[in-house]
N, C-alpha and C positions, 0 to 999 in steps of 0.2 A: 086287314093288312097290318103286319107287325110294325110297330114303331122302332126306328133305329135307336140302338143303345147309346146313351149319352155318356161320354168319358168325363167324370168329375174330378179326376186326379189333377194336381197342380201342373201347369205347363212348365217345361224346362226351356228357359229363354237362352238362345245361343250366345247372346252378348255376355251373360254372366260367366259362361265358361271361358270366353275370350279374356274377360277381366281377370279371372283367376289365373289363367295361363300367363298373362302379361305380368301380374303381380309376382308370380313364382319366378318368372324370368328376371324381373327386377331384383328380387331378393337374392337370387343366385349371383347376379351381376354385382350387387353391393357386397355380398360375402366374398365373391372372387376378388373384387377391388380391394376390400379390406385385407384379404390374405396376401394379395400382391404387394400392397403398400407395406404391410407388416414384414413380409419377406425382404422387400427393398430396404427398409430401415434396418432390419436385423443384420443385413449383409455388412454393415459398417461397424458392427460391434467388434471390439478387439478380440483377436484370437489369443486365448490363454492356455490352450492345450493342443497337443499334436506336434507336427513337424512342418516347418516352413523352410524352403530352400532359398538361401541368400548367397549367390555366387561371389559377392564381394567379401565374404568372410574367409579367413585363413583356416580357422578351426571351428569346431562346434561351440555354440553358446547356449547355456541353459537359462531360461527366464521362468522363475517360479513366482506366481502371483498368490500372495497369502490371503487369509480370510478377510483382510481389510482392504484388498485391492492394491497392495503395495508390490510393485515388481522388484524382485531380487535377481539381478543380472550377474551371472557368473561366467567369466570368459578366461581363456588361457593368456591371451595377449591384451595389452592396453588398448591397441587400436581396434581389435575386435569388440572390446568392451564398449567403447564409445560409438562404434558403428551400431551395435545392438541398442545402446541407449537412444540414439537418434531414431531407430526404427520403432522402438517401444513408445517413445514420446509421441511420435506421429500417430501411432495406433490409438493412443489415449486422448490426444489433445490437438489434432491437426488443425481443426477450425480455429481454436484459440491461438495457435501459432500463426495461422494465416492472418487473423485480425491484428495480432501483436506486431508483426513485421510491417503490415500496411500502416498501422497507426504510427509507429515510430518513424517510418520512412516518409510519412506524409502522402500516402497513396490510397487512402480509403475511398476517395472518389471513384477510383477505377472499378471497385467492386460494389459500392453502395449507391453512389450517385451524387447529385449536386448538393445534398444536405451536408456533405462532408468537406465542401470546398474550403470554408474558413478554417476548419481544423487542419486540413492539408497545408494551407498557406502558412499557418503557424509553425508546423513541424518542418516544412521545407525551409522556412526562414531560420529556425534554430539550427538545422543541419545536422541532426543526429547521425544520419547515414553518411554524410560527408566526414564527420568525425570518426565514424567506424572505419571508413576507408583509410584515413590517415593512421589510425591505430594498427591496422592489420600489418603494416610494414614493420612495426616495432615488436611483433611477436617472434618468439624463437621458432626454429624449424619444428621442434617437438609440438609446440602449441598449435602451429598451423596444421600439422598432421592430425592432431586430435580434432580440430575444427573440421577438417576435410572428412575424417572418418565419420564424425557425427552427421555431417551433411550428406554423406553417401547413404547412411542408414535412413535418414528422413526421405531422401529421394527414392530409395528402394521401395518404401511404403507408398509414396505418392504414385509411382509408376504402377505398382501392383493394384492399388485402389482404382486407378483410372481404367486399367485393363479389365478388372472385375466389376466395374461399375459399383464400387462399394465405398465411394467417398462419403463422409458424414453428410446427413440430410441437409445441414445448414448450407452447404454449397449448392444443392439443388434449389433451395428456397431463394438464394441470392442470384441464381443463374450464373454461377462462376465456377472455375476450376483453378486449383493452385498451380502456380508456376514452379519450376525447380527451386529447391532450397539452395542457398549459397552460404559460405562462411560469413559473408557480410550481414546476412539476415540475423545470424546469431549475435554478432557483435553490435548490431544496431539495437536489438532488443536489450542487450546489456547496457547500452547508452540510455535507453529508456528508463532503466532502473534508476539511473542517476537523476533523470528528469522527475520521475515519480516521487523521489525522496527530496527533490526540490532544492531551491535556493531562496534568495530573498529579494529578487529584483522587484517583485510586486510591492514589498514593504517600502522599498526606496521610492517607487513611483507614488505610493500613497503619501509618504512623508512630504515629497516634493509638492504634490497637489495641495496638501494641507497648508503649506507655507504660502501658496499662491491664492488660497481662498479664505484663510482665517488669519487672525492676528498671530504674531509670533508666540504670544503667551499661550493661546489656545492650541496652536499647532504643536508646539513642543510638548505640551501636556499629553498628547496622544502618541508621543514617542515613549511607550511604556518602559518601565524599569523592572528588572528582576527584583522581587521583593527583598527588602533588607533582612539580613540575618536568617535567610532560608538556606537549606543545605545545597552543597555542591557534590558532584560525584566523587571528586578527590578533595579531601579536606586539606587545610593548610598543614604543611609539613609531611604529607604522605607522598607527594609526587616524586618520581625518580628521574635521574639523569638530566635535569634541567637546571641551569644556573639561574638563580633568582637575582636579576640585575636590571630591573626596569621599574619606572614609576608610572607605567601606563595603567590607567584606571578606566576600563571600558564603560561606555554608556550602554546599558542593557535594555533591550526591548524583547518582549516574549515571543514565543514560537507560534506561528500561525496555524500549525496543524497538530492533530492528535498523533503522537508518535508511538513508541513501543516500550516494552519493559524487558529487562534481562537482569540476571544476577548470578553470581557464583558465591558459594558459601564454603569456607574452609572446613577441614575435618574437626577443628576445635569446636564447631557449633553443630555438628551432625551426630546422629545416634550411633552410626557405625564408624566414625572417625575418619571418613574420607569425604572429599568434596561432593557437593551437589551443584548442578547448573540448571537454570531455567531461562527460556527465551520465548517471547510471544510478540513478533513483529506486527504492528498495526498498519494495515493497508486496506484497500478497498475490498469489500465483501461482495462476491458475485459468483455466478455459476459459469464456467467451472472456477474452482479456486485458483488464485494467482500462483499457488505453489503446487508442485507435483512431488509427492514423497517417493523416493527410490532408494535402492541399495545396490551399490556397484562393487564388484569383487573381481580382481584379476591378479596378475603376478606380483605387483608391488603396491596394491591398493585394496582396501576393504573399508568402504565408507558408506554411511547411511545418513539420510536427512532429506532436505528439500532443495528444489531448483526451480527456476522459472522455465516454463515450457518454451523450448526453442534454444536452450543453452546447455552445453555439456557440463558434466561434473556435478558436485554437490556444493551449494554455496553456504548452507547452514546445517549443522548436524554434528556427527561424531564418527570416530573410527574406534579401533580396539584400544587406543591409548589416551585419546584426548576428546574433548567436546568444546564447542564454541557457539556463541550466538551474538546477535547485533541489535543495536538500536541506532536511530539516526542521530548523529551529533548536531546537525543543523548549523554548520559554520557559514560564514560569509564567503561563499565561493562564486557568487554572481554579482557583477557590478555594472550598473547602468552608466553610460557616458553621454553627455550632451555634446553633439557634434556641430561644428560650424561649417555649413555647406556653402560652397562657392555660389555667388548670386547668378552666375550665368552657366556654370557647368555642374549639373546635378550630381555627378559622380566624383567630384573633387571635394576634399575636406581638409580643413586647416590642421596642421600639426607643426608646432614650433616655427611659426611664421612662414611656412611653406604649404602650398596646396598639393595634397597627395591624392593620386588617382585611386579610387576604391576598386575593389574587385566586383565585377558584375557576373553573377552566376545564373545561367538559364535553368529554370526549374519548371518545365511545362507540366501542367496538371491535366491529366487525362480523366475525363468525366464519363462515367457510364451513361449511355444514352444521351450524351450531350457533346458539346464542342470542347476541344482542348483549349485550356486557358494558357495564354503566353505569360507565365509568371516569372519574374526576375527577383533575385535576392541580391542585395547590396551589402558587401562586407567592407568595413573600414579596418584600419589596423587594430582597432579595439574589438571588433566582432560584428555580427550581423545587425543591420538596422531593424529595430522592432517597434518603431513608432506607432504603426497602425494597431498594434496590440497593446501597447503601453498607454495609449492615449484615447482608446476607444473611438477612433475616427476624427478626433479633434486635431486639426492641423496646428501644431505648436512647434516645440523644439524637435530636432532630429535626435533620436535616442538609439544608441547601439548597446550591445550586451557583450560583456566579457564573462566567460564561464569556463571553469576548469574542465568540465565534461566535454567541451568542444576541442580540447587538446588531445593528442595521441595518448592513450592509456592502455594498461595491460592487465585488466582484471582477471581474464581467463587464466593467465600465467599464475596469478596469485591463488586462484581457486585450486588449480592442480597441485600446487605446492602445499596448500593448507590441507588438502585431502590426504596427503601422504605423511604429514608431520606426525611425530611421535612425542614431542615435548614442546615446551614454550619457546625454546631457542629456535627450533626449526619452524614453528608456527609463525613467530615474529619475523623470521627471515622471509617467509612467503608474503607477509603483509607489506613488505617494501614495494611490491608490485601492484598492490591494491590502492589505486589512486583516487578513484571516484566510484560512488559517492563516499564522503567521509563518514565513517561509522564508529560507534562505540562497541568495540569487540570485548566481550568477556570470555574467559578461557578457564577450563579446568582440566586437570590431568590425573591419571591414576597414580602418579608419583606424589600426589598431594598438593601440587601447585595450583593456585588460582591467580589470575592476572587480568589486567585491563589495559587497553590502549585505545585512545581516540585516533584512529588511523585514516590517513588519506592526505590529499594535496590541499593545504590550506594557505591561501595567500597571506603574505605579511603586509599588514597595514601599519604605517608609522603612527597614524592617528586613528583610533577606533571610530571616531565620529565620521570619518570619511566613508565608512560603509553604510551610513544612514541615508545618504542622498546621492542622486546622480552627480558625477564628477565631470570637470572640464576635459573633454576628449582631445583638446588641442594642446594640452599642457603635459609635457613629459613627467613632471613632478608627480602626477597622479596615476601613472602607469604602475601595474603590478611589477615589482622588480624580482621577487623571489618567493619561495614558499617556506613554511616552517620546516626546518630540517627533520628528517625522519627520527633522528636520535633525540630530538627535543620535543616530539609530540607527547602529550600527557600520557603517563603510564604509571601503573602501580602494580607491584607483585607482592602477594601474601601480606596484605595490610594487617596491622595489629588488631583492628576491630573484628576481623574474622569474616568479612564479607565485602563484596563489591556489587553495587547495584546501580543501574542507570534507567532513567525514564525520560530522556530528552531534556532533563533539567540542566542547569548551568554546570559545566564540566569542572572548572577550577576556580579557586578563589582569586582575589585580585593581585596576589603575589606572583602569578604566572606572567612571564615576560612578553608573551605574544597575545595579540588579539585573536580570538576564535570566532566570536559571534556577538551580534547585538540582539539576537533572537533566541529565546529559550522557552521551553514549555513551562506551564504552571508547575509548581513543586508538589502538588497534592499526591500524585501517584507515587512519586519517589518517597515522600514522607511516610506514606502508609506502608510501603514495602520495607523501608528502613526500620520503622517501628516494630514490625513483626520479626524481622531478622535480628534486631538488637536484643529483643526480649526473650529469645529462645536459644537454648544451647543443646537441644536434643532433636534437631530437625530431621525430617524424613522426606522421601519422595512425595508422600501424601500431603505433607505440609506445603510443599512447593506447589502442588497442583491446587490446593485450597487457596493459596495466596494469589495465583493467577486468576482465580474466580472471585476474589474478594471485592465486595461492592461498597466498601466504606467511602463515603463522600466527605472528604476533609474540607472541601470548599464550603459546603453547607455548615459544617461544624464551626468554621471561621466566621461566616457572615450572618447566620441566623441570630446569634446574640446581638449583633449590630442592628438588625431589623427590629428585634424585640425592644431594644433600648430606645431606638429612634421613634418608634410608634407607640411608646408606652402611654403618652398623654394625648394621642390623636383619636378623634372620634371615628371609629371604623364601623362599617355596616356589620350586621350579624354574620354574613358569609365571610367577609374580610377578617373579622376577629376570629372566627373558627379556623380559617386557613392559617393565620398567624399562630394560634394556639397549637394547632397540629404540628407546625414546624418546630415550635419550641419544645415539644415533648417527643420529638422524633428520635429514633436511634441512629440516624444519619446513614442508613443503608438504602441504596437504590434498589429496592426489592420490587418485583413485578406486582406483588399483591398490595402494596402500600399506596395511599393517596399522596403522601408527603413528597416523594420525588417528582410526581406529576406536577404538584403545585410549585415546588422549588425551581425546577428547570424552566417552566413556563414563566415564572416570575422573573427570572434573570433575562429571558428573552424580551419581556416587556420593559424591563429596566433599560436594556440596551436600545430598544426602539425609541424610548423617550429621550434618552441622553443624546443619541446620535441622529435624530431625525433631521437636523439641519445639514448633514453631510450629503451632497448631491449623489444620486445613484451611480453615476459613472465613476465617481471617486470611490464610493463605498465598495465597489467591486473588488478593489485591491486591499480592503481593510481585512487582512487575514488574521490579525491578532486581537480581534474585538473582545473576546471573552477575557483574555488576560489583561487587556487595557482597562476593561470595566472594573476588574478587581482592584487595580491600582487607584483608579478614581474613587472607588468606595472607601479604600483605606485612608485616603487623604481628602475626604469629602469636604472638610471645612475650608480647604484652600483651593479646591478644584473650581476653575472658571466654568467648566462644562456643567458641573453640578449647580453652581450658583445661577447660571443663566437659565436653568430650568426651575428656579424657585427654591433650591435647596434640597437636601436629602429627604426631609420629611415629605415634601410635596411629591417628589419623584416616587418614593416608596408607596405613599397613599394612592397615587394614580396607578402604579403598577399592580397593586393588590386589587384595585377596582377592575382593571382590565383583565387580569388573570382569572379572578373568581367568576366574572361574567362569561368569559370565553369558555371556561371549563364547565360552568353550570349549564350553558346553552348546549354543550356537547354531551355531557355525562349526567345531567340531572342535578337536582338540588341536594340530594343526599350524598354527602362526602364520604360516607362509609362505603359507598358503592364505587367510588373513584379508585382507579388502579393504574399504576405506572405501566403495567403490561397491556392495558387497553390502548395505549398510544405507542409505546416503545416496543417495536416488534422487528423481527428479522425474517427475510425470505430468500436471500441470495439470488438476485435477479439474473436471468440469462439475457444476453444482449438482444436476442430476437423476441423475447416474450412480450414486449410492449408493442410489437408490430400489429398483432391481431389476437383477439381472445382465444382463437383456436390454438395459436402457437403458445400462448400463455398456459393453456391447459396441458400441453405436452411438456413444455420446458420448466414451468413453475406451477405444477398442479397442487402442491402442498399449500395450505393456508399459512399466512405469516404467524410466527411463533413469538409469544411474549418473552422478553429477555431482560434479565437484571442488568445492572451497571449503567454507566454513562461515559462521557468523554473525560471525566475527572476521577474515575475509580480505577484501581488496578485491573479489574475486569472491564477493559475498555470497549465501549459500544457507542460510538458516535452515530448521530442520526440526522436525518433531513427534517428541518424544523416544521415545515408545513404538514408533513405526513407522519412524522415519528418513525419512519422506516430506518432501521439500523443498517447503514451501508459502509461502515468503516470500523475496524476493530482488529482483534487478534486473528489474523489470517492463518496462522499456524501456532499451535501451542506445543511446547517441547519441554520435557523434564528428563534429567538423567542423573543416575547415582554412579559415581566413579568407582564404587566397590565392584561394579560389573559394567564397564563401559561398552559392552557389546549389546546391551539392552536399552532401548530408548522408549519413552512414553510420549505419544503424539495425539493431536487432534488436527485434522485438515478439513475445515469447514468449507463447503457442505459435503465434500466427498472427493474421492480420487479421480473418478471418471468424468469425461466430458459428454458421454453418450447417454441420453435421457432414459434409455431402456436398460442400462447397466444396473446391476444390484448395488454398485458403488457410486451411483450418481449423486444421490442426496442422503446416503445412509448415515452421514455424520452430522446432520443438521441438529437433531436432538442432542447428540453428544456435545456439540459446540455450545448449545444453550445450557446444558446441565453439567458440563465439565467432566464428561466420561472419556477417559484416555484409552487408547489401544496400545498394546505393547508390540514393538518390533525388535526381533532378535536377529543379529547378523551372523550367528554361528549355528543356530538350529532353525533351519528353513523348511517350512511345510506349506503345501498348497498345490494348485494346478500347475502343471509343468509343460512349458512350450520349448521345443528344441529348434534353434536356428542353426541350420547346417549349410556348409559351403556346397557348391555344385558337385554333383557326382562326377567322379573321375572315370 
């Protein structure tokens, strides 16, 4: 009988086929999910080509987006122009606009949650939105129409995005949707501009706490002075239209923030015989940029430059006849008052021997996924009570805040007038309406004029020392009575030296009859700018761009010789001696490839840590002028009680070198040839959501941090967070223009124009920002992708 044939072939197991099928299905699902998510995200990219119907328009508007992502908006009427500007801004930056209005209004808790409660309490107390409401009534009918047109444009986009489910992905991540935009949202963001450029109430609080915690001798020593014989913006004898009739001699303390640079050069010092102007305002560096570059053209306007997202017009830039830029003046426009509270009635406060009822304002704080907080703001005749923020929870005096930005102001009116101006007379007329924040305006015109004005509402102090400390809120003597008249504000036109430059340094010499500030920036940036401009009579656009990127550290040039002299007979370790030798042979450039700036800046941090270690942390919070104060202590080390109490300058410097070299050796190794400023000093332009989760960081900040030159004391300003070295403050926009052809401007908007992470213009200017590569924007020859905004079909 035949044996059955045995099948020796491998068996096919059914379960393997099932696994393969399941795997294939999963792959298809993943691919499908990826395609769906990609499609979902791409839907919120701005439309830059085609036709969009906007029934709110009267006539067709053309929006041309050039190769750098700059929208050029051309309209027949002014109202259509601003309607289109609102629509285009919302397309590009709606999520940023949403965060900005919530931040300024004190309503971030509504969309983020309980982490923002303290932030909201602070902004509810300040009352920027309440101030915006008061300001609205002071605007002209024309300005209100512009605000409404801009608002209509924003809302047209919001409605369209909701209907098409194409809101920016950030809204989905937060689980929120934007409410309708209002004119008050724009004005409130404008008020936030005044907040961001600050005042000096923190300095007053710090000074007051010093007097309560240290001897008068030590306390007053930290009321730093602007260094003697250092330059002012307007030199003695240059100022115009002010009678010199006062013996006021202000006590000066330095500026607590890194400010901005600008300058205008007359034709006498340029290659082509016409003015040059440069501006680089220093603000926070983030994604998206604080600025949006735009070009607006209609019947009576053709202006280009930058604006804060959420506001109509162009705040900094140029038109076909003029150009202008700003830096922060830093005047004393905030004043703390100590209030006497009734022992039995918490809402009554003493004024001139009478108990006056304060205003109680209900400001309920709605918290996402939480209960509404019944928050109340108390306002005395001097302003809102801010004790909980000025004293960090310590129950002491009741402190209120008087601030010019909380009054009705009309900055949008000024912006509209400035945009249309064709000469200095018309431009200055517009400045009458620009009240807050006080800014150093530099101006240049194709007619050859250059000019400067410290413009804004500045309170008159009979005694400049009054602005150093909180004042008695119950005494009428200390109330602000008036402001420096517009015609008396510091101004100069076509100075003989051939240029005007500002870098937040002291504005005027002591022969000026009014007090402006007790707080000024260190003079180093201005001194370097002035040095370059004074020594050249053949200047070009390229020279201006190079100066904006200049990394010369004059602080180091001043103090390294002091360190060398002081430590000449001190027994230093080998690393300490090498570090000092490197500093003494340094070219004083804050270059990414050098070890010397890494050593120098860490050394100053350690010097400050040693000198100020006795100041309690809660007081130290308000010490905004630390670096500038340190400079003054070192200049007068022989008489400084703070220096003496730490054993003298030799001991402090020896200890600082020990700490610095150990810290850097531990981090970067023993070979100083391998140390580099750029290994620590880097920029990334952080998106507000990138820190929430690594996946979001991948999408919103996928580029690695870039090493960057400069520091907070160089013309190429790049301030950084000490613990990480991350550059988070600097030239938020760089701008240069040659008045031989004022229709062409040269710009850098770091990190880019767009707010959408999939846009080609999202981070395309990061390298440009680091390397100083400018792009050109022409307001007469416009090329790019064309989007037509058309009214409803009839």
